[in-house]
ROSE-4610 file (N, C-alpha, C; in Angstrom, 1 decimal, always signed):
// ROSE-4610
residu = [P/P/P/A/A/A/A/A/A/A/A/A/R/R/R/V/V/V/L/L/L/W/W/W/Q/Q/Q/Q/Q/Q/V/V/V/R/R/R/D/D/D/G/G/G/T/T/T/G/G/G/A/A/A/A/A/A/T/T/T/L/L/L/M/M/M/A/A/A/S/S/S/A/A/A/L/L/L/G/G/G/N/N/N/R/R/R/I/I/I/L/L/L/K/K/K/V/V/V/N/N/N/H/H/H/A/A/A/G/G/G/E/E/E/H/H/H/G/G/G/A/A/A/V/V/V/N/N/N/I/I/I/Y/Y/Y/R/R/R/A/A/A/Q/Q/Q/I/I/I/F/F/F/V/V/V/S/S/S/R/R/R/L/L/L/T/T/T/A/A/A/P/P/P/Q/Q/Q/M/M/M/T/T/T/D/D/D/M/M/M/L/L/L/I/I/I/H/H/H/F/F/F/I/I/I/T/T/T/H/H/H/E/E/E/Q/Q/Q/R/R/R/H/H/H/R/R/R/A/A/A/L/L/L/F/F/F/W/W/W/G/G/G/L/L/L/M/M/M/Q/Q/Q/A/A/A/R/R/R/D/D/D/V/V/V/R/R/R/R/R/R/C/C/C/K/K/K/S/S/S/Y/Y/Y/L/L/L/L/L/L/C/C/C/G/G/G/I/I/I/G/G/G/G/G/G/Y/Y/Y/V/V/V/L/L/L/G/G/G/F/F/F/V/V/V/T/T/T/A/A/A/L/L/L/L/L/L/G/G/G/S/S/S/Q/Q/Q/A/A/A/I/I/I/A/A/A/S/S/S/T/T/T/T/T/T/Y/Y/Y/A/A/A/V/V/V/E/E/E/S/S/S/V/V/V/V/V/V/L/L/L/G/G/G/H/H/H/L/L/L/E/E/E/Q/Q/Q/Q/Q/Q/I/I/I/I/I/I/A/A/A/L/L/L/D/D/D/E/E/E/T/T/T/D/D/D/K/K/K/E/E/E/A/A/A/R/R/R/N/N/N/T/T/T/I/I/I/A/A/A/D/D/D/I/I/I/V/V/V/E/E/E/E/E/E/E/E/E/Q/Q/Q/A/A/A/H/H/H/H/H/H/D/D/D/Q/Q/Q/G/G/G/R/R/R/A/A/A/L/L/L/I/I/I/E/E/E/T/T/T/G/G/G/K/K/K/F/F/F/W/W/W/P/P/P/A/A/A/L/L/L/I/I/I/T/T/T/P/P/P/I/I/I/V/V/V/R/R/R/L/L/L/S/S/S/T/T/T/E/E/E/T/T/T/V/V/V/I/I/I/W/W/W/L/L/L/G/G/G/M/M/M/R/R/R/L/L/L]
num = [1/1/1/2/2/2/3/3/3/4/4/4/5/5/5/6/6/6/7/7/7/8/8/8/9/9/9/10/10/10/11/11/11/12/12/12/13/13/13/14/14/14/15/15/15/16/16/16/17/17/17/18/18/18/19/19/19/20/20/20/21/21/21/22/22/22/23/23/23/24/24/24/25/25/25/26/26/26/27/27/27/28/28/28/29/29/29/30/30/30/31/31/31/32/32/32/33/33/33/34/34/34/35/35/35/36/36/36/37/37/37/38/38/38/39/39/39/40/40/40/41/41/41/42/42/42/43/43/43/44/44/44/45/45/45/46/46/46/47/47/47/48/48/48/49/49/49/50/50/50/51/51/51/52/52/52/53/53/53/54/54/54/55/55/55/56/56/56/57/57/57/58/58/58/59/59/59/60/60/60/61/61/61/62/62/62/63/63/63/64/64/64/65/65/65/66/66/66/67/67/67/68/68/68/69/69/69/70/70/70/71/71/71/72/72/72/73/73/73/74/74/74/75/75/75/76/76/76/77/77/77/78/78/78/79/79/79/80/80/80/81/81/81/82/82/82/83/83/83/84/84/84/85/85/85/86/86/86/87/87/87/88/88/88/89/89/89/90/90/90/91/91/91/92/92/92/93/93/93/94/94/94/95/95/95/96/96/96/97/97/97/98/98/98/99/99/99/100/100/100/101/101/101/102/102/102/103/103/103/104/104/104/105/105/105/106/106/106/107/107/107/108/108/108/109/109/109/110/110/110/111/111/111/112/112/112/113/113/113/114/114/114/115/115/115/116/116/116/117/117/117/118/118/118/119/119/119/120/120/120/121/121/121/122/122/122/123/123/123/124/124/124/125/125/125/126/126/126/127/127/127/128/128/128/129/129/129/130/130/130/131/131/131/132/132/132/133/133/133/134/134/134/135/135/135/136/136/136/137/137/137/138/138/138/139/139/139/140/140/140/141/141/141/142/142/142/143/143/143/144/144/144/145/145/145/146/146/146/147/147/147/148/148/148/149/149/149/150/150/150/151/151/151/152/152/152/153/153/153/154/154/154/155/155/155/156/156/156/157/157/157/158/158/158/159/159/159/160/160/160/161/161/161/162/162/162/163/163/163/164/164/164/165/165/165/166/166/166/167/167/167/168/168/168/169/169/169/170/170/170/171/171/171/172/172/172/173/173/173/174/174/174/175/175/175/176/176/176/177/177/177/178/178/178/179/179/179/180/180/180/181/181/181/182/182/182/183/183/183/184/184/184/185/185/185/186/186/186/187/187/187/188/188/188/189/189/189/190/190/190/191/191/191/192/192/192]
x = [-49.3/-48.0/-48.0/-48.7/-48.8/-49.4/-50.5/-51.1/-50.2/-49.4/-48.4/-47.4/-46.9/-45.9/-46.4/-47.7/-48.3/-48.4/-48.9/-49.0/-47.7/-46.7/-45.3/-44.8/-45.1/-44.6/-45.3/-46.6/-47.3/-46.7/-46.3/-45.7/-44.4/-43.6/-42.3/-42.5/-43.5/-43.8/-44.6/-45.1/-45.9/-47.3/-47.9/-49.2/-50.1/-51.4/-52.3/-52.7/-53.6/-54.1/-53.0/-52.0/-50.9/-50.1/-49.9/-49.3/-50.1/-51.4/-52.3/-52.2/-52.2/-52.1/-50.8/-49.7/-48.4/-48.3/-48.9/-48.9/-49.7/-50.8/-51.7/-50.9/-50.1/-49.3/-48.2/-47.5/-46.5/-47.1/-48.3/-48.9/-49.4/-49.9/-50.3/-49.1/-48.0/-46.7/-46.2/-46.2/-45.8/-46.6/-47.9/-48.8/-48.5/-48.4/-48.1/-46.7/-45.7/-44.4/-44.4/-45.1/-45.3/-45.9/-46.9/-47.6/-46.6/-45.8/-44.9/-43.8/-43.3/-42.3/-42.8/-44.1/-44.8/-44.8/-45.1/-45.0/-43.6/-42.6/-41.2/-40.8/-41.2/-40.9/-41.5/-42.7/-43.3/-42.7/-42.3/-41.6/-40.4/-39.6/-38.3/-38.7/-39.7/-40.1/-40.4/-41.2/-41.5/-40.3/-39.5/-38.3/-37.3/-37.1/-36.2/-36.7/-38.0/-38.6/-38.4/-38.6/-38.5/-37.1/-36.3/-35.0/-34.1/-34.4/-33.6/-33.5/-34.6/-34.6/-34.2/-34.6/-34.4/-33.2/-32.7/-31.6/-30.9/-30.3/-29.7/-28.6/-28.0/-26.9/-27.5/-28.8/-29.4/-29.9/-30.0/-30.7/-30.1/-28.8/-28.1/-28.4/-28.3/-28.6/-30.0/-30.9/-32.3/-32.6/-31.9/-32.1/-31.5/-30.4/-29.9/-30.8/-31.4/-32.4/-33.6/-34.2/-35.4/-35.2/-34.0/-33.7/-33.8/-33.3/-33.4/-34.9/-35.7/-37.1/-37.9/-37.6/-38.2/-37.9/-36.7/-36.3/-37.1/-37.1/-37.8/-39.3/-39.9/-41.3/-41.5/-40.6/-40.7/-40.5/-39.6/-39.4/-40.7/-41.3/-42.5/-43.7/-43.8/-44.8/-44.6/-43.4/-43.2/-43.6/-43.3/-43.6/-45.2/-45.8/-47.2/-47.9/-47.4/-48.0/-47.8/-46.7/-46.5/-47.4/-47.8/-48.8/-50.2/-50.5/-51.8/-52.4/-51.6/-52.0/-52.2/-53.3/-53.7/-53.0/-52.9/-52.3/-53.1/-52.3/-52.9/-53.9/-54.9/-55.9/-55.3/-54.2/-53.5/-52.5/-52.4/-51.5/-51.6/-52.8/-53.0/-52.8/-53.2/-53.0/-51.5/-50.7/-49.3/-48.6/-49.1/-48.6/-48.9/-50.1/-50.5/-49.8/-49.9/-49.3/-47.8/-47.2/-45.7/-45.4/-46.1/-45.9/-46.0/-47.1/-47.4/-46.2/-45.9/-44.8/-43.5/-43.2/-41.9/-41.9/-43.0/-43.1/-43.0/-43.7/-43.7/-42.3/-41.7/-40.4/-39.3/-39.4/-38.4/-38.5/-39.7/-39.9/-39.1/-39.0/-38.4/-36.9/-36.3/-34.9/-34.2/-32.9/-32.1/-32.3/-32.4/-32.6/-33.9/-35.0/-36.3/-36.2/-35.5/-35.4/-34.6/-33.5/-32.7/-33.5/-34.2/-35.0/-36.1/-36.7/-37.8/-37.2/-36.1/-35.5/-35.1/-34.5/-34.1/-35.3/-36.3/-37.5/-38.3/-38.5/-39.2/-38.4/-37.1/-36.3/-36.1/-36.1/-36.1/-37.2/-38.4/-39.6/-39.6/-39.3/-39.3/-38.3/-37.1/-36.1/-36.6/-37.2/-37.8/-38.8/-39.7/-40.7/-40.1/-39.1/-38.5/-37.8/-37.2/-36.6/-37.6/-38.8/-39.8/-40.4/-40.6/-41.1/-40.2/-38.9/-38.0/-38.1/-38.2/-38.3/-39.6/-40.7/-42.0/-42.1/-41.4/-41.6/-40.4/-39.5/-38.3/-38.6/-39.5/-39.7/-41.0/-41.8/-43.1/-43.2/-42.4/-42.5/-41.1/-40.3/-38.9/-38.8/-39.7/-39.6/-39.9/-40.9/-41.3/-40.1/-39.7/-38.6/-37.4/-37.0/-35.8/-35.9/-37.1/-37.4/-37.2/-37.8/-37.6/-36.2/-35.5/-34.1/-33.2/-33.6/-32.9/-32.8/-33.8/-33.8/-33.2/-32.9/-32.5/-31.3/-30.3/-29.0/-29.2/-30.0/-30.2/-31.0/-32.0/-32.8/-32.0/-31.0/-30.1/-29.2/-28.8/-27.9/-28.7/-29.9/-30.7/-30.8/-31.2/-31.3/-30.0/-28.9/-27.6/-27.2/-27.5/-27.1/-28.0/-29.3/-30.2/-29.8/-29.5/-29.0/-27.7/-26.8/-25.5/-25.7/-26.7/-26.9/-27.7/-28.2/-29.0/-28.0/-28.1/-27.3/-27.9/-27.1/-27.5/-28.0/-29.1/-29.7/-30.5/-30.7/-31.6/-33.1/-33.9/-35.3/-36.1/-35.9/-36.7/-36.6/-35.4/-35.3/-36.0/-36.0/-36.7/-38.2/-38.7/-40.1/-40.6/-39.8/-40.3/-40.1/-39.0/-38.7/-39.8/-40.3/-41.4/-42.7/-43.0/-44.2/-44.2/-43.1/-42.9/-42.9/-42.2/-42.2/-43.6/-44.4/-45.8/-46.6/-46.5/-47.2/-46.9/-45.6/-45.2/-45.8/-45.7/-46.3/-47.8/-48.4/-49.9/-50.3/-49.5/-49.8/-49.6/-48.5/-48.2/-49.3/-49.7/-50.8/-52.1/-52.4/-53.6/-53.5/-52.4/-52.2/-52.3/-51.9/-52.1/-53.5/-54.4/-55.7/-56.8/-56.4/-57.3/-57.5]
y = [-17.0/-16.6/-15.4/-14.4/-13.1/-13.3/-14.1/-14.4/-15.2/-16.1/-16.9/-15.9/-15.0/-14.0/-13.2/-12.8/-12.0/-12.8/-14.0/-14.9/-15.1/-15.4/-15.7/-14.4/-13.2/-12.0/-11.7/-12.1/-12.0/-12.9/-14.1/-15.0/-14.3/-13.8/-13.2/-12.0/-11.2/-9.9/-10.1/-11.3/-11.6/-11.0/-10.9/-10.3/-11.3/-11.1/-11.8/-13.2/-13.8/-15.2/-16.2/-16.0/-17.0/-17.1/-16.0/-16.0/-16.7/-16.4/-17.1/-18.6/-19.1/-20.5/-21.0/-20.3/-20.7/-20.8/-19.8/-19.7/-20.9/-21.2/-22.3/-23.6/-23.8/-25.0/-25.0/-23.9/-23.8/-24.1/-23.5/-23.7/-25.2/-25.8/-27.2/-28.0/-27.8/-28.6/-28.4/-27.1/-26.8/-27.6/-27.7/-28.4/-29.9/-30.4/-31.9/-32.2/-31.4/-31.6/-31.5/-30.5/-30.3/-31.5/-32.1/-33.3/-34.5/-34.6/-35.6/-35.6/-34.3/-34.2/-34.6/-34.3/-34.7/-36.2/-36.9/-38.3/-38.9/-38.2/-38.6/-38.4/-37.3/-37.1/-38.3/-38.7/-39.7/-41.1/-41.3/-42.6/-42.7/-41.6/-41.6/-41.6/-40.9/-40.9/-42.3/-43.1/-44.5/-45.4/-45.2/-46.0/-45.8/-44.5/-44.2/-44.9/-44.9/-45.5/-47.0/-47.7/-49.1/-49.6/-48.8/-49.3/-49.4/-48.7/-48.8/-50.3/-51.0/-52.5/-53.4/-53.0/-54.0/-53.7/-52.5/-52.1/-50.9/-51.1/-49.9/-49.2/-49.9/-49.3/-48.3/-48.3/-47.4/-46.1/-46.1/-45.0/-43.7/-43.6/-42.3/-41.7/-42.6/-42.1/-41.6/-42.3/-41.9/-40.6/-40.4/-39.1/-38.0/-38.2/-37.3/-37.0/-38.0/-37.8/-37.1/-37.3/-36.7/-35.2/-34.8/-33.3/-32.7/-33.3/-32.8/-32.7/-33.8/-33.8/-32.7/-32.5/-31.5/-30.1/-29.9/-28.6/-28.4/-29.5/-29.4/-29.1/-29.8/-29.5/-28.0/-27.5/-26.1/-25.2/-25.5/-24.6/-24.5/-25.6/-25.6/-24.9/-25.2/-24.5/-23.0/-22.6/-21.1/-20.4/-21.0/-20.4/-20.5/-21.6/-21.7/-20.7/-20.4/-19.4/-18.0/-17.7/-16.4/-16.2/-17.3/-17.2/-17.5/-17.7/-17.9/-19.2/-20.2/-21.5/-22.5/-23.2/-24.2/-25.5/-26.3/-27.6/-28.5/-29.4/-30.4/-31.3/-31.7/-32.6/-34.0/-34.3/-35.6/-35.5/-34.4/-34.2/-35.2/-35.4/-36.4/-37.9/-38.1/-39.4/-39.7/-38.7/-38.9/-39.1/-38.4/-38.5/-39.9/-40.3/-41.7/-42.8/-42.7/-43.7/-43.8/-42.6/-42.6/-43.3/-43.0/-43.6/-45.1/-45.6/-47.0/-47.7/-47.1/-47.6/-47.7/-46.6/-46.6/-47.6/-47.8/-48.7/-50.2/-50.5/-51.9/-52.2/-51.3/-51.6/-51.7/-50.8/-50.9/-52.2/-52.8/-54.1/-55.2/-55.0/-56.0/-55.8/-54.8/-54.7/-53.7/-53.7/-52.7/-52.8/-54.0/-54.0/-53.4/-53.6/-53.0/-51.5/-51.0/-49.6/-49.0/-49.5/-49.0/-49.1/-50.1/-50.3/-49.2/-48.9/-47.9/-46.5/-46.2/-44.9/-44.8/-45.8/-45.8/-45.7/-46.5/-46.5/-45.2/-44.6/-43.3/-42.3/-42.2/-41.1/-41.3/-42.5/-42.7/-42.0/-42.2/-41.6/-40.0/-39.6/-38.2/-37.4/-38.0/-37.3/-37.1/-38.1/-37.9/-36.8/-36.8/-35.7/-34.3/-34.2/-32.9/-32.4/-33.3/-32.9/-32.4/-33.1/-32.6/-31.3/-31.1/-29.9/-28.7/-28.9/-27.8/-27.4/-28.3/-28.0/-27.2/-27.8/-27.2/-25.7/-25.5/-24.2/-23.2/-23.7/-22.9/-21.5/-21.3/-20.0/-19.3/-20.1/-19.6/-19.2/-19.9/-19.7/-19.9/-18.9/-19.1/-19.3/-18.7/-18.9/-20.3/-20.9/-22.3/-23.2/-22.9/-23.7/-23.7/-22.6/-22.5/-23.2/-23.1/-23.9/-25.4/-25.8/-27.3/-27.6/-26.8/-27.1/-27.1/-26.4/-26.3/-27.6/-28.5/-29.8/-31.0/-30.8/-31.9/-32.6/-31.9/-32.4/-33.4/-33.0/-33.8/-35.0/-34.9/-36.0/-37.0/-36.5/-37.4/-38.1/-37.5/-38.1/-39.3/-39.0/-40.1/-41.3/-41.0/-42.0/-42.8/-42.2/-42.8/-43.7/-43.1/-43.9/-45.1/-45.0/-46.1/-47.2/-46.8/-47.8/-48.4/-47.7/-48.3/-49.3/-49.2/-50.2/-51.4/-51.4/-52.6/-53.7/-54.8/-56.0/-56.8/-57.1/-57.9/-59.3/-59.7/-61.0/-61.1/-60.1/-60.1/-60.1/-60.7/-60.8/-59.5/-58.7/-57.5/-56.5/-56.2/-55.1/-55.5/-56.8/-57.2/-57.1/-57.3/-57.2/-55.8/-55.1/-53.7/-52.6/-52.7/-51.5/-51.3/-52.3/-52.0/-51.6/-52.1/-51.8/-50.3/-50.0/-48.6/-47.6/-47.9/-47.0/-46.8/-47.8/-47.7/-46.9/-47.2/-46.5/-45.0/-44.7/-43.3/-42.6/-43.2/-42.6/-42.4/-43.3/-43.2/-42.1/-41.9/-40.8/-39.5/-39.4/-38.1/-37.8/-38.9/-38.7/-38.3/-38.9/-38.5/-37.0/-36.7/-35.3/-34.3/-34.5/-33.6/-33.4/-34.4/-34.3/-34.0/-34.1/-33.9/-32.4]
z = [+25.0/+25.5/+26.4/+25.9/+26.7/+28.1/+28.1/+29.4/+30.3/+29.8/+30.6/+31.1/+30.3/+30.8/+32.0/+31.8/+32.9/+34.2/+34.0/+35.2/+35.8/+35.1/+35.6/+36.3/+35.7/+36.3/+37.7/+37.7/+39.0/+40.1/+39.7/+40.7/+41.2/+40.2/+40.6/+41.5/+41.2/+41.9/+43.2/+43.3/+44.5/+44.5/+43.3/+43.1/+42.4/+42.5/+41.6/+42.1/+41.4/+41.7/+41.7/+40.9/+40.8/+42.1/+42.8/+44.1/+45.1/+45.1/+46.0/+45.9/+44.6/+44.4/+44.8/+44.6/+45.0/+46.5/+47.2/+48.7/+49.2/+48.5/+49.0/+48.9/+47.9/+47.8/+48.8/+49.0/+50.1/+51.4/+51.7/+53.0/+53.2/+52.2/+52.3/+52.5/+51.8/+52.1/+53.5/+54.0/+55.3/+56.3/+56.1/+57.1/+57.1/+55.9/+55.8/+56.4/+56.1/+56.7/+58.2/+58.7/+60.2/+60.8/+60.2/+60.7/+60.6/+59.5/+59.4/+60.4/+60.7/+61.7/+63.1/+63.3/+64.6/+64.7/+63.6/+63.5/+63.8/+63.2/+63.4/+64.9/+65.5/+66.9/+67.8/+67.4/+68.2/+67.9/+66.7/+66.4/+67.3/+67.3/+68.1/+69.6/+70.0/+71.5/+72.0/+71.2/+71.6/+71.5/+70.4/+70.3/+71.4/+71.8/+73.0/+74.2/+74.5/+75.7/+75.7/+74.6/+74.5/+74.3/+73.5/+73.2/+74.4/+75.5/+76.7/+77.2/+76.8/+77.2/+76.1/+74.8/+73.7/+72.9/+72.8/+72.0/+72.6/+73.8/+74.5/+73.7/+72.8/+72.0/+71.0/+70.8/+69.8/+70.5/+71.8/+72.5/+72.3/+72.4/+72.2/+70.8/+69.8/+68.4/+68.3/+68.9/+68.8/+69.5/+70.6/+71.3/+70.4/+69.8/+68.8/+67.7/+67.1/+66.0/+66.5/+67.7/+68.1/+68.2/+68.6/+68.8/+67.4/+66.4/+65.0/+64.6/+64.8/+64.4/+65.2/+66.4/+67.2/+66.6/+66.2/+65.6/+64.3/+63.5/+62.2/+62.4/+63.3/+63.6/+64.0/+64.9/+65.3/+64.2/+63.2/+62.1/+61.3/+61.0/+60.2/+60.9/+62.2/+63.0/+63.1/+63.2/+63.3/+62.0/+60.9/+59.6/+59.4/+59.8/+59.7/+60.6/+61.8/+62.6/+62.0/+61.4/+60.8/+59.6/+59.0/+57.9/+58.3/+59.6/+60.1/+59.4/+59.4/+58.8/+59.9/+59.8/+60.9/+60.6/+61.7/+61.6/+60.6/+60.0/+59.1/+59.8/+59.1/+59.7/+60.1/+59.4/+59.7/+60.9/+61.5/+62.6/+63.7/+64.2/+65.3/+64.8/+63.5/+62.9/+62.9/+62.4/+62.4/+63.7/+64.7/+66.1/+66.7/+66.6/+67.1/+66.3/+65.0/+64.1/+64.3/+64.5/+64.7/+66.0/+67.1/+68.4/+68.3/+67.7/+67.6/+66.7/+65.6/+64.8/+65.6/+66.3/+67.0/+68.1/+68.8/+69.9/+69.4/+68.4/+67.9/+67.3/+66.5/+65.9/+67.0/+68.0/+69.1/+69.9/+70.0/+70.6/+69.8/+68.5/+67.7/+67.6/+68.2/+68.3/+67.3/+67.4/+66.6/+65.1/+64.5/+63.1/+62.6/+63.4/+63.1/+63.3/+64.3/+64.5/+63.3/+63.0/+61.8/+60.5/+60.3/+59.1/+59.0/+60.2/+60.2/+59.8/+60.5/+60.1/+58.7/+58.2/+56.8/+55.8/+56.1/+55.2/+55.3/+56.4/+56.5/+55.8/+56.1/+55.5/+54.0/+53.5/+52.1/+51.4/+51.9/+51.4/+51.6/+52.8/+53.1/+52.2/+52.0/+51.2/+49.8/+49.2/+47.9/+47.8/+48.8/+48.9/+49.1/+50.0/+50.2/+48.9/+48.2/+46.9/+45.9/+45.8/+44.9/+45.4/+46.7/+47.2/+47.0/+47.1/+46.9/+45.4/+44.5/+43.1/+42.8/+43.4/+43.2/+43.7/+44.8/+45.5/+45.1/+44.3/+44.0/+43.5/+42.6/+42.1/+42.6/+43.4/+43.9/+45.3/+46.2/+47.6/+48.2/+48.1/+48.6/+50.1/+50.8/+52.3/+52.7/+52.1/+52.4/+51.9/+50.6/+50.0/+50.9/+51.4/+52.2/+53.6/+54.1/+55.4/+55.1/+54.0/+53.7/+53.5/+52.7/+52.4/+53.7/+54.7/+55.9/+56.7/+56.4/+57.2/+56.4/+55.1/+54.3/+54.8/+55.2/+55.6/+56.8/+57.8/+58.9/+58.6/+57.7/+57.3/+56.5/+55.7/+55.0/+55.9/+57.0/+58.0/+58.7/+59.0/+59.6/+58.7/+57.4/+56.4/+56.3/+56.2/+56.0/+57.2/+58.4/+59.6/+59.8/+59.5/+59.5/+58.5/+57.3/+56.3/+56.7/+57.3/+57.7/+58.8/+59.6/+60.7/+60.3/+59.1/+58.7/+58.2/+58.8/+58.5/+57.4/+56.4/+55.2/+55.7/+55.1/+55.4/+56.6/+57.4/+58.6/+58.2/+59.0/+58.7/+58.8/+59.8/+60.0/+58.9/+58.5/+57.4/+56.1/+55.8/+54.5/+54.7/+55.9/+56.1/+56.4/+57.2/+57.7/+56.7/+55.9/+55.0/+54.0/+53.3/+52.3/+53.0/+54.1/+54.8/+55.3/+55.9/+56.4/+55.3/+54.2/+53.0/+52.5/+52.3/+51.8/+52.8/+54.1/+55.1/+55.1/+55.0/+54.9/+53.7/+52.5/+51.3/+51.5/+52.1/+52.3/+53.2/+54.3/+55.2/+54.5/+53.7/+53.0/+52.0/+51.3/+50.3/+51.0/+52.1/+52.8/+53.3/+53.9/+54.4/+53.3/+52.1/+51.0/+50.6/+51.0/+50.5/+51.6/+52.9/+54.0/+54.2]
């Protein structure tokens, strides 16, 4: 018990090995989130490009979403630079994978686009919630940066879900595949 109190005091005071471990977790989360936001920017970039032909009614919404994701990516990058933290090794994977996912789903039309947004944001919101809890007492700066984006990510999720029509083919197929892919990329990012 005495050792635990000392360890916890070090975390609160910002001293000792406990703080280094907390900062390492915060830094790792920032790197993975930054890579994920890069993937999201590229999903929307490709969807905007293709949707002008396949789902023009979606284009304005996608342009609105990409501005949020660009801001989120910049927030994480700014904090990473301040901490002298390098990009995640999965950054390029997220960018290329995001563009391919966005391109293919936009070719399939509005229901595939909405399903992709809903599926990605469903996974992302769960992870953001866990990250906020994990960093609440150990890395307030990272925690607050993450908390800053939740409202916009929730809005993307809700708008995507609202556009999905019951009984359509693409949502039933795309949603579980995109959820699993998103979980896998996050899992890899935390380990690379």
